[in-house]
C-alpha positions as CSV (number, residue, x, y, z in Angstrom):
1,M,-30.2,11.2,-20.9
2,T,-29.8,7.5,-20.1
3,K,-29.5,6.2,-16.5
4,Y,-25.9,5.4,-17.2
5,E,-25.2,8.9,-18.5
6,R,-27.0,10.4,-15.5
7,L,-24.6,8.4,-13.2
8,K,-21.5,9.6,-15.1
9,E,-22.7,13.2,-14.9
10,Y,-23.3,12.9,-11.1
11,L,-19.9,11.3,-10.6
12,K,-18.1,14.3,-12.2
13,D,-18.7,16.4,-9.1
14,I,-17.5,13.6,-6.9
15,T,-14.3,12.9,-8.9
16,D,-13.5,16.7,-9.1
17,L,-13.6,16.8,-5.3
18,E,-11.5,13.7,-5.0
19,Y,-8.9,15.3,-7.2
20,L,-8.9,18.5,-5.2
21,T,-8.6,16.7,-1.8
22,G,-5.8,14.6,-3.2
23,L,-4.0,17.7,-4.4
24,I,-4.4,19.4,-1.0
25,S,-3.1,16.2,0.7
26,W,0.0,16.4,-1.5
27,E,0.4,20.1,-0.8
28,T,0.0,19.6,2.9
29,R,2.8,16.9,3.0
30,I,5.1,17.9,0.2
31,T,5.0,21.3,-1.5
32,G,2.8,23.6,0.7
33,A,4.3,26.2,3.1
34,S,4.5,24.9,6.7
35,D,2.5,27.8,8.0
36,S,-0.3,27.0,5.5
37,R,-1.0,23.5,7.0
38,D,-3.8,24.5,9.3
39,Y,-5.6,26.3,6.5
40,L,-5.1,23.4,4.1
41,I,-6.5,21.0,6.6
42,D,-9.6,23.1,7.0
43,V,-10.1,23.4,3.3
44,R,-9.7,19.7,2.8
45,T,-12.1,19.0,5.6
46,R,-14.7,21.2,4.0
47,L,-14.2,19.5,0.6
48,E,-14.3,16.1,2.1
49,G,-17.6,17.1,3.8
50,K,-19.0,18.2,0.4
51,R,-17.9,14.9,-1.1
52,F,-19.4,13.0,1.7
53,E,-22.7,14.7,1.2
54,L,-22.6,13.8,-2.5
55,I,-21.8,10.1,-1.9
56,T,-24.5,9.7,0.7
57,S,-27.3,11.8,-0.8
58,D,-30.7,10.2,-1.6
59,T,-30.3,11.4,-5.1
60,Y,-27.1,9.4,-5.6
61,G,-28.6,6.3,-4.0
62,K,-31.6,6.5,-6.4
63,I,-29.4,7.0,-9.4
64,L,-27.4,3.9,-8.6
65,F,-30.5,1.8,-7.6
66,D,-32.4,2.8,-10.8
67,L,-29.4,1.9,-13.0
68,I,-28.7,-1.4,-11.3
69,N,-32.3,-2.4,-11.7
70,S,-32.7,-1.2,-15.3
71,S,-32.3,-3.0,-18.6
72,E,-29.3,-0.7,-19.3
73,M,-27.3,-2.5,-16.7
74,K,-27.0,-5.8,-18.7
75,D,-25.7,-3.8,-21.7
76,L,-22.6,-2.7,-19.7
77,S,-19.5,-4.8,-19.5
78,E,-19.0,-7.1,-16.5
79,P,-16.3,-4.9,-15.0
80,E,-18.5,-1.8,-15.4
81,Q,-21.4,-3.6,-13.7
82,N,-19.1,-4.7,-10.9
83,Y,-17.9,-1.1,-10.4
84,I,-21.4,0.2,-10.1
85,I,-22.4,-2.5,-7.7
86,N,-19.3,-1.6,-5.6
87,L,-20.3,2.0,-5.6
88,F,-23.8,1.1,-4.3
89,T,-22.3,-1.1,-1.6
90,R,-20.1,1.8,-0.5
91,Y,-23.1,4.2,-0.7
92,N,-25.0,2.0,1.7
93,N,-22.0,1.8,4.1
94,F,-21.3,5.5,4.1
95,K,-25.0,6.2,4.5
96,K,-24.7,4.7,8.0
97,I,-22.0,7.2,9.1
98,P,-23.3,10.6,10.4
99,S,-22.0,13.5,8.3
100,D,-20.7,15.6,11.3
101,F,-18.8,12.6,12.7
102,Y,-17.2,11.9,9.2
103,K,-16.0,15.5,9.0
104,E,-14.5,15.3,12.5
105,Y,-12.9,12.0,11.6
106,V,-11.3,13.4,8.5
107,K,-10.0,16.5,10.3
108,N,-8.6,14.5,13.2
109,V,-6.5,12.1,11.1
110,Q,-5.0,15.0,9.2
111,I,-4.0,16.7,12.5
112,S,-2.8,13.4,13.9
113,T,-0.6,12.9,10.8
114,N,1.1,16.2,11.4
115,V,1.6,15.5,15.1
116,W,3.1,12.1,14.2
117,E,5.7,13.8,12.0
118,E,6.8,16.1,14.9
119,A,6.7,13.3,17.4
120,K,8.8,11.0,15.3
121,K,11.3,13.8,14.6
122,T,11.7,14.6,18.3
123,N,11.2,11.0,19.6
124,N,8.3,12.1,21.7
125,Y,5.7,9.3,22.1
126,E,3.9,11.2,24.8
127,L,3.1,13.9,22.3
128,F,1.7,11.4,19.8
129,K,-0.1,9.1,22.3
130,P,-3.3,11.1,22.9
131,Y,-3.7,11.5,19.2
132,L,-3.1,7.8,18.6
133,K,-5.7,7.0,21.3
134,N,-8.2,9.3,19.7
135,N,-7.6,7.7,16.3
136,I,-8.3,4.3,17.8
137,E,-11.5,5.4,19.5
138,M,-12.7,7.2,16.4
139,A,-11.9,4.2,14.2
140,K,-13.9,1.9,16.5
141,K,-16.8,4.3,16.2
142,Y,-16.4,4.7,12.4
143,Y,-16.4,0.9,11.7
144,S,-19.2,0.3,14.3
145,Y,-21.4,2.4,12.2
146,I,-20.7,0.2,9.1
147,D,-21.3,-3.2,10.7
148,T,-22.1,-4.1,14.3
149,Q,-22.5,-7.8,13.6
150,K,-19.0,-8.8,12.7
151,N,-15.8,-8.7,14.8
152,L,-14.8,-5.0,14.7
153,Y,-11.2,-5.7,13.5
154,D,-12.6,-8.0,10.7
155,V,-14.8,-5.0,9.6
156,M,-11.6,-3.0,9.3
157,L,-9.8,-5.7,7.4
158,N,-12.7,-6.0,5.0
159,E,-12.5,-2.3,4.3
160,Y,-9.0,-2.9,2.9
161,E,-9.4,-6.4,1.4
162,T,-12.8,-7.7,0.6
163,N,-13.8,-10.9,2.3
164,M,-10.6,-11.1,4.4
165,T,-10.9,-12.1,8.0
166,S,-8.5,-12.3,11.0
167,D,-9.1,-16.1,11.1
168,V,-7.7,-16.5,7.6
169,I,-4.8,-14.1,8.3
170,D,-4.0,-15.9,11.6
171,K,-3.6,-19.1,9.7
172,L,-1.5,-17.7,6.9
173,F,0.7,-15.6,9.2
174,N,1.3,-18.4,11.7
175,D,2.4,-20.7,8.9
176,L,4.9,-18.0,7.8
177,K,6.1,-17.2,11.3
178,E,6.7,-20.8,12.1
179,Y,8.7,-21.2,8.9
180,L,10.6,-17.8,8.8
181,I,11.9,-17.4,12.4
182,P,14.2,-20.5,12.2
183,L,15.1,-19.8,8.6
184,I,16.2,-16.2,9.4
185,Q,18.3,-17.4,12.2
186,E,19.9,-19.9,9.8
187,V,20.7,-17.6,6.9
188,K,21.1,-14.2,8.6
189,K,24.4,-12.4,8.1
190,E,25.4,-9.0,9.3
191,E,26.4,-6.8,6.4
192,K,28.0,-3.4,6.9
193,K,25.8,-0.6,5.7
194,Y,26.8,1.1,2.5
195,E,26.1,4.9,2.5
196,V,26.3,7.7,-0.1
197,K,25.2,11.2,0.4
198,Y,22.8,12.4,-2.3
199,T,21.1,15.6,-3.2
200,D,17.3,15.6,-3.8
201,K,18.0,16.2,-7.5
202,E,20.3,13.2,-7.8
203,L,17.7,10.9,-6.2
204,L,15.0,12.3,-8.4
205,E,17.0,11.4,-11.5
206,V,17.6,7.9,-10.3
207,A,13.9,7.6,-9.5
208,K,12.9,8.7,-13.0
209,Y,15.3,6.2,-14.6
210,L,14.0,3.2,-12.6
211,L,10.4,4.1,-12.9
212,N,10.6,4.5,-16.6
213,Y,12.5,1.1,-16.8
214,I,9.8,-0.9,-15.0
215,G,6.9,0.7,-17.0
216,F,5.7,3.7,-15.0
217,D,4.7,6.6,-17.4
218,M,6.4,9.8,-16.1
219,N,4.1,11.8,-18.4
220,K,1.4,10.8,-15.9
221,G,3.7,11.0,-12.8
222,V,5.0,13.5,-10.3
223,L,7.8,12.9,-7.7
224,G,8.4,14.5,-4.3
225,I,10.5,14.2,-1.1
226,Y,8.8,13.1,2.1
227,P,9.9,11.3,5.3
228,H,7.9,8.2,4.3
229,G,7.4,6.7,0.8
230,F,3.9,6.7,-0.6
231,T,1.8,6.9,-3.8
232,E,-1.0,9.4,-4.1
233,K,-3.4,9.1,-7.1
234,L,-5.1,12.3,-8.1
235,N,-6.5,10.7,-11.2
236,A,-5.5,8.1,-13.8
237,N,-3.2,10.7,-15.5
238,D,-1.7,12.1,-12.3
239,I,0.0,9.6,-10.0
240,R,2.3,11.0,-7.4
241,I,5.2,9.2,-5.8
242,A,7.0,10.4,-2.7
243,F,10.2,9.0,-1.1
244,S,12.7,10.1,1.5
245,N,16.2,11.5,0.9
246,T,18.3,8.7,2.2
247,S,22.0,7.8,2.2
248,N,21.1,4.2,1.8
249,P,21.0,3.3,-1.9
250,I,19.7,-0.2,-1.2
251,S,16.7,1.1,0.7
252,F,16.2,3.8,-1.9
253,V,15.9,1.6,-4.9
254,G,13.6,-0.7,-3.0
255,T,11.2,2.2,-2.2
256,I,11.2,3.5,-5.7
257,I,10.5,0.2,-7.3
258,H,7.8,-0.6,-4.7
259,E,6.0,2.7,-5.2
260,G,6.4,2.3,-8.9
261,G,4.5,-1.0,-8.8
262,H,1.6,0.9,-7.1
263,G,1.7,3.6,-9.8
264,I,1.8,1.2,-12.8
265,F,-1.3,-0.5,-11.4
266,E,-3.2,2.8,-11.2
267,Q,-2.0,4.1,-14.5
268,N,-3.3,1.1,-16.5
269,I,-6.9,0.8,-15.4
270,D,-9.2,0.7,-18.4
271,S,-10.4,4.2,-19.3
272,N,-14.0,3.0,-19.2
273,L,-13.6,2.3,-15.5
274,T,-11.6,5.4,-14.5
275,I,-14.8,7.6,-14.7
276,F,-16.0,6.0,-11.5
277,T,-13.3,7.3,-9.1
278,N,-10.2,9.5,-8.9
279,G,-9.0,7.8,-5.7
280,C,-6.8,4.8,-5.4
281,I,-8.3,1.4,-5.8
282,E,-10.3,0.5,-2.7
283,N,-10.9,-2.8,-0.9
284,L,-8.1,-4.5,-2.8
285,Y,-5.1,-3.2,-0.8
286,A,-3.5,-6.6,-0.5
287,L,-3.7,-7.1,-4.2
288,H,-2.3,-3.6,-4.7
289,E,0.6,-4.3,-2.2
290,S,1.2,-7.7,-4.0
291,Q,2.1,-5.7,-7.1
292,S,4.3,-3.2,-5.4
293,R,6.0,-6.1,-3.5
294,F,6.2,-8.1,-6.7
295,Y,8.2,-5.4,-8.4
296,E,10.3,-4.6,-5.4
297,N,11.1,-8.2,-4.3
298,I,10.4,-10.8,-7.0
299,L,11.8,-8.6,-9.8
300,G,13.9,-5.9,-8.1
301,R,15.9,-8.2,-5.8
302,N,16.7,-10.6,-8.7
303,K,20.2,-10.2,-10.1
304,N,18.9,-10.5,-13.6
305,F,16.7,-7.4,-13.2
306,W,19.9,-5.3,-12.9
307,I,22.1,-6.9,-15.5
308,P,20.8,-4.7,-18.4
309,I,20.9,-1.5,-16.4
310,Y,23.6,-1.8,-13.7
311,D,26.2,0.4,-15.6
312,D,23.7,3.2,-15.6
313,I,22.6,2.7,-12.0
314,K,26.2,2.4,-10.8
315,K,26.9,5.8,-12.3
316,L,23.7,7.5,-11.2
317,L,24.0,6.3,-7.6
318,K,27.7,6.9,-7.4
319,L,28.3,3.3,-6.4
320,E,31.8,1.9,-5.9
321,M,30.9,-1.7,-6.1
322,E,30.4,-4.3,-8.8
323,L,27.0,-5.9,-9.5
324,D,27.5,-9.0,-7.4
325,E,28.3,-7.0,-4.3
326,F,25.2,-4.8,-5.0
327,I,23.0,-7.9,-5.3
328,T,24.5,-9.3,-2.1
329,L,23.4,-6.1,-0.2
330,L,20.0,-6.2,-1.8
331,N,19.4,-9.8,-0.6
332,S,21.3,-10.0,2.7
333,V,19.1,-11.2,5.5
334,N,19.9,-9.0,8.5
335,P,17.2,-8.4,11.2
336,G,16.9,-4.7,11.8
337,L,14.6,-2.2,13.4
338,I,13.1,-0.4,10.4
339,R,10.3,-2.0,8.3
340,V,10.9,-0.1,5.1
341,D,14.6,-1.0,5.2
342,A,14.0,-4.7,5.9
343,D,15.0,-7.6,3.6
344,E,12.1,-9.6,2.2
345,L,12.4,-12.3,4.9
346,T,12.5,-10.2,8.0
347,Y,9.9,-7.8,6.5
348,A,7.3,-10.5,6.9
349,L,7.9,-10.5,10.7
350,H,7.7,-6.7,10.9
351,I,4.2,-7.0,9.4
352,I,3.2,-9.9,11.7
353,I,4.2,-7.8,14.7
354,R,2.1,-4.9,13.6
355,Y,-0.9,-7.1,12.8
356,E,-0.8,-8.8,16.2
357,I,-0.6,-5.5,18.0
358,E,-3.5,-4.0,15.9
359,R,-5.7,-7.0,16.4
360,D,-5.1,-6.9,20.2
361,L,-5.7,-3.1,20.4
362,F,-9.1,-3.4,18.7
363,R,-10.0,-6.4,20.9
364,D,-9.2,-4.3,24.0
365,K,-6.5,-6.7,25.1
366,I,-3.9,-3.9,25.2
367,T,-3.9,-0.1,25.3
368,V,-1.7,2.7,23.9
369,D,0.1,2.8,27.3
370,D,1.3,-0.7,26.7
371,L,2.6,-0.2,23.2
372,P,6.3,0.7,23.7
373,K,6.8,-2.3,26.0
374,I,4.8,-4.8,23.8
375,W,6.4,-3.5,20.6
376,N,9.9,-3.9,21.9
377,E,9.2,-7.4,23.3
378,K,7.8,-8.6,20.0
379,M,10.8,-7.2,18.1
380,E,13.2,-9.0,20.4
381,Q,11.2,-12.2,20.3
382,Y,10.7,-12.4,16.5
383,L,13.7,-10.5,15.2
384,G,16.2,-10.5,18.0
385,V,16.6,-6.7,18.0
386,T,15.3,-4.0,20.4
387,P,14.6,-0.4,19.5
388,K,16.5,2.2,21.6
389,T,13.9,4.9,20.8
390,D,10.2,5.0,20.0
391,S,11.0,6.8,16.8
392,E,12.8,3.7,15.5
393,G,10.1,1.6,17.2
394,L,6.4,2.0,17.2
395,M,6.4,5.5,15.7
396,Q,8.4,4.6,12.6
397,D,5.3,4.1,10.3
398,I,2.8,6.7,9.3
399,H,-0.2,4.4,9.1
400,W,-1.5,4.7,12.7
401,G,-1.0,8.5,12.5
402,E,-3.3,8.5,9.5
403,G,-5.8,6.2,11.2
404,N,-5.2,3.4,8.7
405,F,-5.8,0.4,11.1
406,G,-6.2,-2.9,9.3
407,Y,-3.8,-1.9,6.4
408,F,-0.6,-3.5,7.6
409,P,-1.7,-7.1,6.9
410,S,-2.1,-6.1,3.3
411,Y,1.7,-6.1,2.8
412,L,2.2,-9.7,3.8
413,V,-1.0,-11.0,2.3
414,G,0.3,-9.4,-0.9
415,N,3.6,-11.3,-0.5
416,I,1.6,-14.5,-0.3
417,Y,-0.3,-13.6,-3.5
418,D,3.1,-13.0,-5.2
419,G,4.2,-16.6,-4.6
420,M,1.1,-17.6,-6.6
421,F,1.7,-15.0,-9.4
422,I,5.3,-16.3,-9.9
423,N,4.0,-19.7,-11.0
424,A,1.3,-18.2,-13.2
425,I,3.7,-15.9,-15.0
426,E,6.3,-18.6,-15.6
427,E,3.6,-21.0,-16.9
428,R,2.6,-18.5,-19.6
429,L,5.8,-16.5,-20.3
430,G,8.6,-18.8,-19.3
431,S,11.5,-18.1,-16.9
432,I,11.3,-14.7,-15.1
433,D,15.1,-14.9,-14.8
434,E,15.5,-15.1,-18.6
435,L,13.0,-12.3,-19.3
436,L,14.8,-10.0,-16.9
437,K,18.2,-10.9,-18.1
438,S,17.3,-10.0,-21.6
439,G,15.8,-6.7,-20.6
440,E,12.2,-7.8,-21.3
441,I,10.6,-6.7,-18.1
442,N,8.0,-5.0,-20.3
443,K,6.6,-8.5,-21.1
444,I,6.0,-9.1,-17.4
445,T,4.4,-5.7,-16.9
446,Q,2.2,-6.2,-19.9
447,F,1.0,-9.6,-18.6
448,L,0.1,-7.9,-15.3
449,I,-1.7,-5.1,-17.1
450,N,-3.7,-7.6,-19.3
451,N,-4.6,-9.9,-16.4
452,I,-4.9,-7.6,-13.4
453,Y,-4.4,-3.9,-13.8
454,Q,-6.9,-3.1,-16.6
455,Y,-9.8,-4.3,-14.4
456,G,-9.0,-2.0,-11.5
457,E,-11.2,-3.0,-8.6
458,A,-13.9,-4.7,-10.7
459,Y,-13.0,-8.1,-9.2
460,N,-12.1,-8.9,-5.6
461,S,-8.7,-10.4,-4.9
462,S,-9.9,-14.0,-4.5
463,D,-11.5,-13.8,-7.9
464,V,-8.3,-12.4,-9.4
465,I,-6.2,-15.2,-7.8
466,K,-8.6,-17.9,-9.1
467,K,-8.7,-16.3,-12.6
468,V,-4.9,-15.7,-12.9
469,C,-3.6,-18.6,-10.9
470,G,-6.4,-21.2,-11.0
471,K,-5.8,-22.0,-7.3
472,E,-7.1,-21.2,-3.9
473,L,-5.0,-18.8,-1.7
474,S,-2.1,-20.6,0.1
475,S,1.2,-19.6,1.7
476,E,2.9,-22.7,0.2
477,P,4.1,-21.0,-3.1
478,I,5.8,-18.1,-1.3
479,I,7.4,-20.5,1.2
480,K,8.7,-22.6,-1.8
481,Y,10.1,-19.3,-3.3
482,Y,11.9,-18.5,0.0
483,E,13.2,-22.1,0.3
484,K,14.6,-22.1,-3.2
485,K,16.2,-18.7,-2.9
486,Y,17.6,-18.8,0.6
487,R,18.3,-22.4,1.5
488,K,19.7,-23.4,-1.9
């Protein structure tokens, strides 16, 4: 058995456990009986513990080290070599985390997620607060094990987006904030909400239609209903998308197209690379979010996207409006309280608010006791709206309940990537408007597969940007996109 074959054989046990923990996560949230949750959490905790033992064992470290330093390594493709080096980097990071602490950490975030669901439902921040405080303290401890030299919040950011720092984000976000706040005040227009009651079955049919249209393979997909949209990858042939039952068709189509972008990415990683992990791509979350946001905003809010399919969508969503009115609702700028319902301009400020709060929490400038007041003040300052309840305020998102600190900036950094991808695609394929109008969205999807998706996490985001766009990261292209679309 070669050293490479030895690694593949060892990884089978790890990927099997990843599949099972992903399946239990889906069961806990979507299809499992409510009274089975405690049991499912215990089972997942034990399986995560077994997986942790495998990915931190001396045997695993030796297998990776021996392969990396062997003559076999140079015979592998560059993406395969990069994946193996990434595995070794993660091995060394995880090796620093005590096993007992890791098991406790995994169990606590699962419990916290369940408490968040109840607290949001009942508008009870006091119920959630101690769990949130515990999540913050455990996250500090978790990331302190990994790196004590860097700024703690930068260590978290790097976990989600390799080589990303708060200094870089501060500059990018401040540029956007300075540009967007006056622009939003200039172009905002209050639109009356359009609501239609849907059954779960009706929404599932629309979701299948839209996902199929943008290139998501439903033979490798499963759909479910949950209070918050998300994508769960069990393996390359089993990508699960959840969304809420909403009476807002505008929000609904945005969520589906967004999560579909995540799913298309995961479904199209080269099969030679999928042996390394069953989990979602790691350390490239801004790149991942750039793709979901690209489908949702750059494509999905474009009138030309809907021209070939609007007759079908109008019928499926029971809409009593013509295409132009639908597009107006999709693109109206109207500051609101809820991030996932936000238009693409105000969405950016929602992310900046969350980023600034997270950064200050982990620099000990504020505490969980301060959050309701600070959240509401920032909402009023940046967006001109103030939450009446904590459920529509700081408890609206699942991320902090899951312990995912450092993730929020990925959404807006992803938007910034999108501005650069627009130029790259149009240089090679021609007008995005014309491609969409003629129903050739598949050409855009194939371009993204060929240039980004097939490599999975083999290259970091800065390398992808340079390779695809030939330029350094800048907020200028996305600002130009906003300027062209909203001022003109």
